[in-house]
C-alpha positions as CSV (number, residue, x, y, z in Angstrom):
1,X,81.4,57.4,-0.1
2,X,81.9,53.9,-1.4
3,X,79.1,52.5,0.7
4,X,76.7,55.2,-0.4
5,X,77.4,54.3,-4.0
6,X,76.6,50.7,-3.3
7,X,73.3,51.8,-1.7
8,X,72.4,53.8,-4.7
9,X,73.2,50.9,-7.0
10,X,71.1,48.6,-4.8
11,X,68.1,51.0,-5.0
12,X,68.4,51.2,-8.7
13,X,68.4,47.4,-9.0
14,X,65.3,47.2,-6.9
15,X,63.6,49.7,-9.1
16,X,64.5,47.8,-12.2
17,X,63.2,44.5,-10.7
18,X,59.8,46.0,-9.7
19,X,58.2,44.7,-12.8
20,X,58.9,41.2,-11.6
21,X,57.1,41.6,-8.3
22,X,53.8,39.7,-7.8
23,X,50.8,41.3,-9.4
24,X,49.1,43.8,-7.1
25,X,48.2,47.5,-6.9
26,X,50.8,50.0,-7.8
27,X,50.7,51.4,-4.3
28,X,51.4,48.0,-2.8
29,X,54.4,47.4,-5.1
30,X,55.9,50.8,-4.3
31,X,55.5,50.1,-0.7
32,X,57.4,46.9,-1.0
33,X,60.3,48.7,-3.0
34,X,60.7,51.5,-0.5
35,X,60.5,49.2,2.4
36,X,63.3,47.1,1.0
37,X,65.4,50.2,0.1
38,X,64.9,51.6,3.6
39,X,66.0,48.3,5.2
40,X,69.1,48.2,2.9
41,X,70.1,51.8,3.8
42,X,69.7,51.0,7.4
43,X,71.8,47.9,7.1
44,X,74.5,49.9,5.2
45,X,74.6,52.6,7.8
46,X,75.1,50.1,10.6
47,X,78.0,48.4,8.8
48,X,79.9,51.6,7.9
49,X,82.7,51.7,5.5
50,X,83.5,48.0,6.0
51,X,80.3,47.0,4.0
52,X,81.0,44.3,1.4
53,X,79.2,43.3,-1.7
54,X,76.2,41.1,-0.8
55,X,74.3,39.1,-3.5
56,X,70.8,40.4,-4.1
57,X,68.0,37.9,-3.6
58,X,66.0,37.3,-6.8
59,X,62.3,38.0,-6.5
60,X,60.3,35.3,-8.3
61,X,56.9,36.0,-9.7
62,X,54.8,33.0,-8.6
63,X,51.2,33.1,-9.9
64,X,48.4,32.5,-7.4
65,X,46.0,29.6,-8.2
66,X,42.4,29.2,-7.0
67,X,41.9,26.5,-4.5
68,X,40.2,23.4,-6.0
69,X,38.5,22.3,-2.7
70,X,36.7,24.6,-0.4
71,X,37.2,23.8,3.3
72,X,34.2,23.3,5.5
73,X,33.0,26.4,7.3
74,X,34.2,26.6,10.9
75,X,31.7,25.0,13.3
76,X,29.8,22.9,10.6
77,X,29.8,19.2,11.1
78,X,29.1,16.9,8.1
79,X,27.3,13.7,9.2
80,X,26.5,10.8,7.0
81,X,22.9,9.5,7.3
82,X,21.4,6.1,6.5
83,X,17.8,4.7,6.2
84,X,16.4,2.9,9.2
85,X,16.0,-0.9,8.8
86,X,12.2,-0.9,9.3
87,X,10.0,2.0,8.2
88,X,6.6,2.1,6.5
89,X,5.0,4.8,4.4
90,X,1.2,5.2,3.9
91,X,0.2,5.1,0.2
92,X,-3.7,5.0,0.2
93,X,-6.8,3.5,1.8
94,X,-7.8,0.7,-0.6
95,X,-11.1,0.2,1.4
96,X,-13.0,2.0,4.1
97,X,-11.7,5.6,3.9
98,X,-11.8,7.6,7.1
99,X,-15.4,8.2,8.5
100,X,-17.0,5.6,6.3
101,X,-20.6,4.9,7.5
102,X,-21.0,1.3,8.5
103,X,-24.1,-0.2,10.1
104,X,-23.6,-1.2,13.8
105,X,-22.4,-4.8,14.3
106,X,-21.7,-5.2,10.6
107,X,-18.5,-7.0,9.5
108,X,-16.1,-5.2,7.1
109,X,-12.6,-5.5,5.8
110,X,-10.1,-2.7,6.1
111,X,-7.2,-2.6,3.6
112,X,-4.2,-0.2,3.6
113,X,-1.6,0.2,0.9
114,X,1.8,0.6,2.5
115,X,5.3,1.1,1.1
116,X,8.5,-0.3,2.6
117,X,10.7,2.8,2.9
118,X,13.3,1.2,5.2
119,X,16.4,-0.7,4.2
120,X,15.3,-4.2,5.3
121,X,13.0,-6.6,3.5
122,X,9.7,-7.5,5.1
123,X,9.2,-11.3,5.3
124,X,6.5,-13.8,6.3
125,X,7.8,-13.4,9.9
126,X,6.6,-9.8,10.1
127,X,3.2,-9.3,11.9
128,X,0.4,-6.7,11.7
129,X,-0.4,-5.8,15.3
130,X,-3.1,-3.8,17.0
131,X,-1.6,-0.8,18.8
132,X,-4.3,1.3,20.5
133,X,-7.8,2.8,20.2
134,X,-10.9,0.8,19.2
135,X,-10.1,-2.8,18.3
136,X,-13.4,-3.4,16.6
137,X,-13.2,-7.2,16.9
138,X,-9.8,-7.4,15.2
139,X,-7.0,-9.8,16.2
140,X,-4.1,-8.9,18.5
141,X,-1.8,-9.8,15.6
142,X,-1.7,-11.6,12.2
143,X,0.8,-12.3,9.5
144,X,1.7,-9.3,7.5
145,X,2.6,-11.2,4.3
146,X,3.2,-14.7,3.1
147,X,5.9,-13.5,0.8
148,X,8.5,-10.7,0.9
149,X,8.3,-6.9,0.4
150,X,11.7,-5.5,-0.6
151,X,12.6,-1.8,0.1
152,X,10.7,0.4,-2.3
153,X,7.9,-2.1,-2.9
154,X,4.2,-1.7,-1.8
155,X,1.8,-4.2,-0.2
156,X,-1.9,-4.2,0.5
157,X,-2.5,-5.1,4.2
158,X,-6.0,-6.2,5.2
159,X,-7.7,-7.0,8.6
160,X,-11.3,-8.2,9.2
161,X,-13.2,-6.0,11.7
162,X,-16.8,-5.5,12.9
163,X,-18.5,-2.2,13.6
164,X,-19.3,-1.7,17.3
165,X,-22.9,-2.2,18.5
166,X,-23.4,1.4,19.5
167,X,-23.5,4.3,17.0
168,X,-20.5,6.6,17.0
169,X,-17.1,7.3,15.6
170,X,-14.4,4.7,16.2
171,X,-10.7,4.6,15.5
172,X,-8.2,1.8,15.8
173,X,-4.4,2.2,15.4
174,X,-2.2,-0.5,13.9
175,X,1.6,-1.1,13.5
176,X,4.0,-3.7,12.3
177,X,6.3,-6.0,14.3
178,X,9.5,-7.4,12.9
179,X,10.8,-10.9,13.9
180,X,13.0,-9.6,16.7
181,X,10.0,-8.0,18.4
182,X,10.6,-4.4,17.4
183,X,7.3,-2.6,16.7
184,X,7.4,0.1,14.0
185,X,5.0,2.0,11.7
186,X,5.1,5.3,9.7
187,X,7.6,8.0,10.5
188,X,4.7,9.9,12.0
189,X,3.2,7.0,14.1
190,X,0.6,4.3,13.5
191,X,-1.7,3.9,10.6
192,X,-5.4,3.6,11.4
193,X,-9.0,2.7,10.5
194,X,-11.7,5.2,11.4
195,X,-15.4,4.6,10.9
196,X,-18.8,5.9,11.8
197,X,-21.0,3.2,13.2
198,X,-24.6,4.0,12.2
199,X,-28.0,2.6,13.4
200,X,-29.9,0.1,11.3
201,X,-32.0,2.0,8.7
202,X,-34.5,1.1,6.0
203,X,-31.8,1.6,3.4
204,X,-29.9,-1.4,4.8
205,X,-32.4,-3.8,3.4
206,X,-31.2,-5.3,0.1
207,X,-33.2,-5.2,-3.1
208,X,-34.4,-8.3,-5.0
209,X,-36.2,-8.4,-8.4
210,X,-37.0,-10.8,-11.3
211,X,-34.0,-13.0,-12.2
212,X,-32.5,-13.1,-8.6
213,X,-32.3,-16.3,-6.6
214,X,-31.0,-17.6,-3.2
215,X,-31.9,-17.9,0.4
216,X,-33.4,-14.4,0.6
217,X,-35.8,-15.2,-2.3
218,X,-36.9,-18.3,-0.4
219,X,-37.7,-16.0,2.5
220,X,-39.7,-13.6,0.3
221,X,-41.7,-16.5,-1.0
222,X,-42.4,-18.0,2.5
223,X,-43.4,-14.5,3.7
224,X,-45.8,-14.1,0.8
225,X,-47.4,-17.4,1.7
226,X,-47.7,-16.2,5.3
227,X,-49.4,-13.1,4.0
228,X,-52.1,-15.2,2.3
229,X,-50.7,-15.4,-1.3
230,X,-50.5,-18.6,-3.2
231,X,-47.2,-19.4,-5.0
232,X,-44.5,-22.0,-5.3
233,X,-41.4,-21.8,-3.1
234,X,-38.2,-22.6,-5.1
235,X,-35.8,-19.7,-4.3
236,X,-36.1,-18.3,-7.9
237,X,-37.6,-14.8,-8.5
238,X,-39.5,-15.8,-11.6
239,X,-42.7,-14.6,-13.3
240,X,-44.9,-16.1,-10.6
241,X,-43.0,-14.4,-7.8
242,X,-42.9,-11.1,-9.7
243,X,-46.7,-11.1,-10.2
244,X,-47.3,-12.0,-6.5
245,X,-45.0,-9.2,-5.3
246,X,-47.0,-6.7,-7.5
247,X,-50.2,-7.9,-5.9
248,X,-48.8,-7.6,-2.4
249,X,-47.6,-4.0,-3.2
250,X,-51.0,-3.1,-4.5
251,X,-52.7,-4.5,-1.4
252,X,-50.3,-2.5,0.9
253,X,-50.4,0.8,-1.1
254,X,-46.8,0.5,-2.2
255,X,-45.2,1.4,-5.4
256,X,-46.0,-1.4,-7.9
257,X,-42.6,-2.1,-9.4
258,X,-42.3,-5.8,-8.5
259,X,-39.1,-5.1,-6.7
260,X,-38.6,-6.1,-3.1
261,X,-36.8,-3.1,-1.7
262,X,-36.7,-1.4,1.8
263,X,-40.4,-0.4,1.8
264,X,-41.6,-3.8,0.6
265,X,-39.4,-5.6,3.1
266,X,-40.8,-3.5,6.0
267,X,-44.3,-4.4,5.0
268,X,-43.5,-8.1,4.3
269,X,-41.6,-9.2,7.4
270,X,-43.6,-10.7,10.3
271,X,-42.3,-10.8,13.9
272,X,-42.0,-14.4,15.2
273,X,-41.0,-15.9,18.5
274,X,-41.3,-19.2,20.4
275,X,-44.7,-20.9,20.0
276,X,-45.3,-19.4,16.5
277,X,-45.8,-21.7,13.5
278,X,-46.2,-21.2,9.8
279,X,-44.3,-20.2,6.6
280,X,-42.8,-17.1,8.3
281,X,-41.1,-19.4,10.8
282,X,-39.8,-21.5,7.8
283,X,-38.4,-18.3,6.4
284,X,-36.4,-17.7,9.5
285,X,-35.2,-21.3,9.8
286,X,-34.2,-21.4,6.1
287,X,-32.0,-18.3,6.5
288,X,-30.4,-19.6,9.7
289,X,-29.7,-23.0,8.3
290,X,-28.6,-22.4,4.7
291,X,-27.3,-18.9,4.8
292,X,-25.6,-18.8,8.2
293,X,-24.9,-22.5,8.8
294,X,-26.8,-23.2,12.0
295,X,-27.9,-26.8,12.7
296,X,-31.7,-26.3,12.7
297,X,-34.7,-28.1,11.2
298,X,-36.8,-26.2,8.7
299,X,-40.2,-27.4,9.9
300,X,-42.1,-24.1,10.5
301,X,-42.3,-24.7,14.2
302,X,-40.7,-22.1,16.5
303,X,-39.8,-24.4,19.4
304,X,-37.0,-24.2,22.0
305,X,-34.3,-25.3,19.6
306,X,-35.2,-22.6,17.1
307,X,-35.3,-20.1,20.0
308,X,-31.8,-21.1,21.1
309,X,-30.4,-20.8,17.6
310,X,-32.1,-17.3,17.2
311,X,-30.5,-16.2,20.5
312,X,-27.0,-17.4,19.4
313,X,-27.5,-15.5,16.1
314,X,-28.5,-12.4,17.9
315,X,-25.5,-12.6,20.2
316,X,-23.1,-13.0,17.3
317,X,-24.5,-9.9,15.7
318,X,-24.5,-7.8,18.9
319,X,-28.3,-7.7,19.1
320,X,-30.4,-8.1,22.2
321,X,-30.5,-11.9,22.8
322,X,-34.2,-12.3,23.4
323,X,-35.1,-15.0,20.9
324,X,-37.6,-12.7,19.2
325,X,-37.2,-12.2,15.5
326,X,-38.2,-8.5,15.1
327,X,-37.2,-5.8,12.6
328,X,-33.5,-5.6,13.7
329,X,-33.1,-9.4,13.6
330,X,-34.9,-9.7,10.3
331,X,-32.6,-7.0,8.9
332,X,-29.5,-8.9,9.9
333,X,-30.9,-12.2,8.6
334,X,-31.6,-10.6,5.2
335,X,-28.8,-8.2,4.8
336,X,-25.7,-9.9,6.2
């Protein structure tokens, strides 16, 4: 009887302390209370009448706090990344955009604008190197810069090339080599130059008019002399030359604008070869000597020496080396 009284008192104490249990649903709190009561009754029944008074444990209400740091999801690995030492990024084509038309055998300069997107500074020991494709007369390698290009900076990189002798589309790939020999480029591969080599056309002849001067004007005056016109030869396109050009255009049913353009050049040039003499030969010799730097005498006589120089010029321009100054050779003498 005494033990039952103790059990009832214990249940009452538990009921009174229910308000101190951790926050939760009423159902969950009631479950906790009845579970404790049942365990107490069972313990009392097992001890019988010899049960003694046992201190009741205090239930402390400890508020739950949100975690300040969320743990990584299971199976997810967080890896720290870093920039590669050497990496370039393409910014723009400064010259010769893709598929630019360039006359066969004509020299040109390709310039890329690149950005250093790696973590290492490019120095004067870095090289621009040919990688693959069409070399177009370019070097195997050349110095990238004579200064430094820090990470995040840009640089204009140029290479001198020559359009191939046959018409068509040509593409050359280029990269960069660091001092240790490692070759790198863009994240996607090499950067390149792509052109369309085109045949010589009338439009490739330059235009000269009053006020111009130079070796080409000397050639115009010599050719006018060879065509039977009388004028002084001084390399200056003045009033006399202007008037003579107009007369030549009238005689050849050309537009009388006193401008030596493609149509006038076509009518004006004269094919010359070994054995030929006259002002037209002087025109060729003048251009070869003063414009292109060949060691040749300007005497109006197309002898063996002039023939050899013409052949060397033709070889350098990818033309047929026959020693005959025809339309294609004239065009390169005048236009290059």
